[in-house]
C-alpha positions in Angstrom: 0.0 0.0 0.0 2.8 2.4 1.0 4.6 1.5 -2.3 1.5 2.4 -4.4 1.2 5.7 -2.6 4.8 6.6 -3.2 4.5 5.5 -6.9 1.4 7.7 -7.3 3.2 10.6 -5.7 6.1 10.2 -8.1 3.8 9.9 -11.1 2.0 13.1 -10.0 5.2 15.0 -9.5 6.5 13.9 -12.8 3.3 15.0 -14.6 3.5 18.3 -12.8 7.1 18.8 -13.8 6.2 17.8 -17.4 3.4 20.3 -17.4 5.6 23.0 -16.1 8.2 22.2 -18.7 5.6 22.4 -21.4 4.7 25.9 -20.2 8.2 27.1 -19.8 9.0 27.6 -23.5 12.0 29.9 -23.1 12.1 33.6 -24.0 11.8 36.1 -26.8 13.5 39.5 -27.0 11.1 41.8 -28.8 12.0 45.2 -30.3 8.8 47.1 -30.7 8.1 50.3 -32.7 4.3 50.7 -32.1 3.0 52.5 -29.1 4.0 50.9 -25.8 0.4 49.9 -24.8 0.2 47.7 -27.9 3.7 46.4 -27.4 2.9 45.2 -23.9 -0.5 43.9 -24.8 1.0 41.7 -27.6 3.8 40.5 -25.3 1.3 39.6 -22.6 -1.2 37.8 -24.9 1.5 35.8 -26.7 3.1 34.9 -23.3 -0.2 33.7 -21.9 -0.8 31.6 -25.0 2.6 30.0 -25.3 4.4 30.3 -22.0 7.2 32.1 -23.7 8.7 35.0 -21.6 8.7 38.1 -23.7 11.0 41.0 -23.0 10.0 44.3 -24.7 12.1 47.2 -25.8 10.0 50.0 -27.3 11.8 52.5 -29.6 11.1 54.4 -32.8 11.8 52.5 -36.0 14.9 54.6 -36.9 16.3 53.9 -33.5 15.7 50.2 -33.7 17.3 50.0 -37.1 20.4 51.7 -35.7 20.5 49.3 -32.8 20.2 46.2 -35.0 23.0 47.5 -37.1 25.2 48.1 -34.1 24.4 44.6 -32.7 24.8 42.8 -36.1 27.8 40.7 -34.9 26.1 39.8 -31.6 22.3 40.2 -32.0 20.4 40.8 -28.7 17.0 41.1 -30.2 15.0 38.3 -31.8 12.1 40.0 -33.6 11.2 43.6 -34.6 7.5 44.3 -34.4 5.9 47.4 -36.0 7.2 50.8 -37.2 7.3 52.2 -40.7 8.1 49.7 -43.4 11.0 51.6 -45.0 13.5 50.8 -42.2 12.4 47.2 -42.3 13.2 47.1 -46.0 16.6 48.6 -45.3 17.3 46.0 -42.7 16.4 43.3 -45.3 18.6 44.9 -47.9 21.5 45.0 -45.4 21.0 41.3 -44.5 20.1 42.2 -41.0 16.8 40.3 -41.0 16.1 36.6 -41.7 14.0 35.1 -44.5 10.8 33.6 -43.2 7.6 32.7 -45.1 4.7 32.3 -42.8 1.8 30.0 -43.7 -0.5 33.0 -43.1 0.8 35.0 -46.0 -2.1 34.2 -48.3 -4.5 35.6 -45.7 -3.0 39.1 -46.0 -3.9 42.1 -48.0 -2.0 42.6 -51.3 0.1 45.5 -49.8 1.3 43.3 -47.0 2.2 40.4 -49.3 4.0 42.9 -51.6 6.1 44.0 -48.6 7.2 40.4 -48.1 8.0 39.9 -51.8 9.9 43.1 -52.1 12.1 42.1 -49.2 12.6 38.6 -50.4 10.5 37.5 -47.4 12.7 39.2 -44.8 9.8 41.3 -43.6 6.0 41.4 -43.9 3.3 44.0 -43.6 1.2 44.0 -40.4 -0.7 47.2 -40.8 -1.1 50.3 -43.0 -1.6 54.0 -42.1 -1.8 57.3 -43.9 0.3 60.3 -43.2 -1.4 63.6 -42.4 -1.8 66.4 -39.8 -3.0 66.3 -36.2 -4.1 69.5 -34.6 -5.5 70.7 -31.2 -8.9 72.2 -32.0 -9.2 74.2 -28.8 -5.7 75.7 -29.0 -6.1 76.8 -32.6 -9.5 78.3 -31.8 -8.1 80.3 -28.9 -5.4 81.6 -31.2 -7.8 82.2 -34.1 -5.8 80.0 -36.4 -7.5 78.0 -39.1 -6.6 74.3 -39.2 -4.3 73.1 -42.1 -5.9 71.2 -45.0 -3.0 71.1 -47.4 0.8 70.8 -47.3 1.2 74.3 -48.6 -0.8 75.6 -45.6 2.0 74.6 -43.2 4.2 77.3 -44.7 1.8 80.1 -43.8 2.9 82.7 -41.2 -0.1 81.8 -39.0 1.8 78.5 -38.1 4.9 80.2 -36.9 6.3 78.1 -34.0 3.1 76.0 -34.1 4.2 72.8 -35.8 6.1 69.7 -34.7 7.4 66.8 -36.8 9.7 64.1 -35.6 13.4 63.9 -36.3 14.0 61.7 -39.4 17.3 60.6 -38.0 15.4 58.5 -35.4 11.8 58.4 -36.7 10.4 56.4 -39.6 7.3 58.7 -39.5 9.4 61.7 -40.3 11.3 59.9 -43.1 8.0 59.0 -44.7 7.1 62.7 -44.6 10.3 63.7 -46.4 10.0 60.9 -49.0 6.4 61.9 -49.6 7.2 65.5 -50.2 10.0 64.5 -52.6 7.7 62.3 -54.5 5.0 65.0 -54.7 7.2 67.9 -55.6 10.5 66.6 -57.0 13.6 66.7 -54.8 14.8 70.3 -55.3 11.3 71.8 -54.8 10.8 69.5 -51.8 13.9 70.7 -50.1 12.9 74.3 -50.7 9.6 73.4 -49.0 11.3 71.7 -46.0 13.6 74.7 -45.5 10.5 77.0 -45.5 8.7 74.6 -43.2 11.6 74.6 -40.8 10.8 78.3 -39.8 7.4 77.1 -38.4 8.8 74.1 -36.6 9.2 74.5 -32.8 10.7 71.0 -32.1 11.8 67.7 -33.7 11.0 65.0 -31.1 12.9 61.7 -31.5 9.8 59.4 -31.9 7.1 59.6 -34.5 4.3 59.8 -31.9 6.0 62.6 -30.0 4.4 65.5 -32.0 0.8 64.2 -31.8 1.2 63.7 -28.0 2.4 67.3 -27.8 -0.7 68.4 -29.8 -2.9 66.4 -27.3 -1.2 68.1 -24.3 -1.7 71.6 -25.9 2.1 72.1 -26.2 1.9 72.7 -29.9 -0.9 73.5 -32.3 -0.1 71.1 -35.2 1.8 67.9 -35.8 2.8 65.9 -38.9 1.7 62.5 -37.9 -0.1 59.3 -39.1 -3.8 60.1 -38.9 -4.6 57.0 -36.9 -2.5 58.4 -34.0 -4.7 61.4 -34.0 -7.7 59.1 -33.6 -6.1 57.5 -30.6 -5.6 60.9 -28.9 -9.1 62.0 -29.7 -10.6 58.9 -28.2 -8.4 59.4 -25.2 -10.5 62.6 -24.5 -8.1 65.2 -26.0 -9.3 68.0 -28.3 -7.5 66.5 -31.3 -8.6 66.3 -34.9 -6.8 65.4 -38.2 -6.7 66.0 -41.9 -5.0 64.3 -44.9 -3.3 66.9 -47.2 -5.4 68.0 -50.1 -2.4 67.4 -52.5 -2.3 63.7 -51.5 -0.1 62.0 -49.0 2.2 59.0 -48.4 1.5 56.0 -46.2 3.3 53.4 -44.2 3.2 49.7 -44.4 4.0 48.9 -40.8 6.1 45.8 -40.8 7.6 42.9 -38.8 11.0 41.2 -39.2 12.9 38.4 -37.6 16.4 39.6 -36.7 19.2 37.6 -38.5 21.1 35.6 -35.9 18.3 35.6 -33.4 19.1 33.5 -30.4 15.5 32.5 -29.9 14.7 31.8 -33.6 11.9 29.3 -33.1 10.1 31.5 -30.7 10.5 34.5 -33.0 8.9 32.4 -35.8 6.1 31.5 -33.5 5.5 35.1 -32.6 5.6 36.0 -36.3 2.9 33.5 -37.2 0.8 34.5 -34.2 1.1 38.2 -35.0 -0.5 37.7 -38.4 -3.7 36.1 -37.0 -6.9 38.2 -36.7 -7.0 37.6 -32.9 -3.5 39.0 -32.5 -4.1 41.9 -34.8 -7.3 43.0 -33.0 -5.0 43.9 -30.0 -4.2 47.1 -31.9 -7.7 48.4 -31.7 -8.2 47.1 -28.2 -5.2 49.3 -27.1 -6.7 52.3 -29.1 -4.4 52.0 -32.1 -6.3 52.4 -35.3 -4.1 51.3 -38.2 -5.6 49.1 -40.9 -4.7 45.5 -40.1 -3.0 43.3 -42.7 -5.0 40.1 -42.3 -8.1 40.4 -44.4 -10.2 38.7 -41.8 -9.3 41.2 -39.0 -12.2 43.6 -38.3 -11.4 47.2 -39.0 -12.9 49.5 -36.3 -15.3 52.1 -37.3 -13.1 54.8 -35.8 -10.1 53.8 -38.0 -9.3 56.1 -41.0 -10.6 54.5 -44.2 -7.7 54.0 -46.5 -10.0 53.7 -49.5 -11.3 57.2 -48.9 -7.9 58.9 -48.6 -6.0 60.4 -51.5 -2.7 58.5 -51.4 0.3 58.9 -53.7 1.8 55.9 -55.5 4.5 55.6 -52.8 7.7 54.0 -54.2 8.6 51.7 -51.4 11.3 50.0 -53.4 13.2 53.2 -54.0 12.6 55.0 -50.7 13.0 51.9 -48.7 16.6 51.5 -50.0 19.3 52.1 -47.4 21.4 54.4 -49.7 18.4 56.6 -50.6 17.2 56.9 -47.0 20.7 57.8 -45.8 21.2 60.3 -48.7 17.9 62.1 -48.0 18.4 62.2 -44.2 21.9 63.5 -44.6 20.7 66.2 -47.0 17.9 67.2 -44.6 20.4 67.4 -41.7 22.9 69.4 -43.7 20.5 71.8 -45.5 17.5 72.0 -43.2 18.3 71.1 -39.6 21.2 73.5 -39.4 19.0 76.6 -40.3 18.0 79.0 -37.6 14.3 79.1 -36.6 
C-alpha cells in the first residue's frame, strides 16, 4: 500500500514537472516600434498563450534599425514588431533580417504580401496607415488659427512656431514625410519646401508619436503624424482632430522582421505567425491603435481612418526603402534644413 502511494506521488510529481516544462518555453526579445500599450498587450497575450517569456524594448523604427546595425555581430533582439516599413526594407537589404515565409501570407492584403515579396520574405506588412496632420482644435480656436488642410498651408505665417514633426534621423514617420514631399514635388522643390517649413517648426522629437502627443497636451498646435495616431488621442479625450493633405499623402506599411542571428529563432517564428492572425491583430484596436490590419479577416474598427477614402500617392517603397536613398535624404535634410535658424 505504501509503495503504491509513493509511486502515485512520483507519477503526479513527474506529470506536474512535465506540465511546467511544457509551459516554460523559453524567451523572446522583442524590439517594438508601435505605441508601448500595444507592445505590452502583444507580449502579454503571446506569453499567456505559449508560456514564452517576452522582454519588450520600445523605440522608434529609426532607433531600432540603428540598434540592429550596431548589434549585427552579436544580436540581442529576436524580432522587430511594427514601425514604418522603409527601415524594415533597409534591414532586409543589409542582410540584418532573416527570411521567413509564414503559412499565413495568403490571408493578408496585397500590400502586406508585396512588402514580403519586395524584401525577399525578410519582412511582412502587419498594418497600414496614412500620413497627415493632427491639430489641437481648442488651441487653434483660442489663437484664431484656421486648421491646415494642405501641405502648402503649413508654410503660412499663422503657423509660426506651431508645428512639430519628428526627427528623421530617429523616426520612420518623419522619413516617410520627407520621402512623400520628394515624390509629390520633386527633390529640389521638396527641399525648398522643407527649408521654409523649418521656420514654423518648434521641435523635432525623437519618436514619431511625440508630435501628436504634444498636440494632445496643448504644447503645440499642429503635428505631422499618421492620422490613426490622432484618432487615438481624440478617443483618449483630448481635443484633437486630423486631416490628410489635399495634394495627396504618403503612407506606411508597418512591418515585422525576424532579426538575423536571433538566439530564440523558433520563438521568433512562433510570434511572427501569431502576429499575423486576426486575434493578435485585434489587439491594436483594443489598445486604441487604429491602423488598418494586414489580415483580411481582421475587423477594422469604425473609428479607423478608411484608406480607400484617402488620396494616397503611389509611394515608391522599393526606391525610398533602400538604405542608400534613406541615408542620402536624411543627410541632406540634416545638412541643409536642420542647421538653419528658426
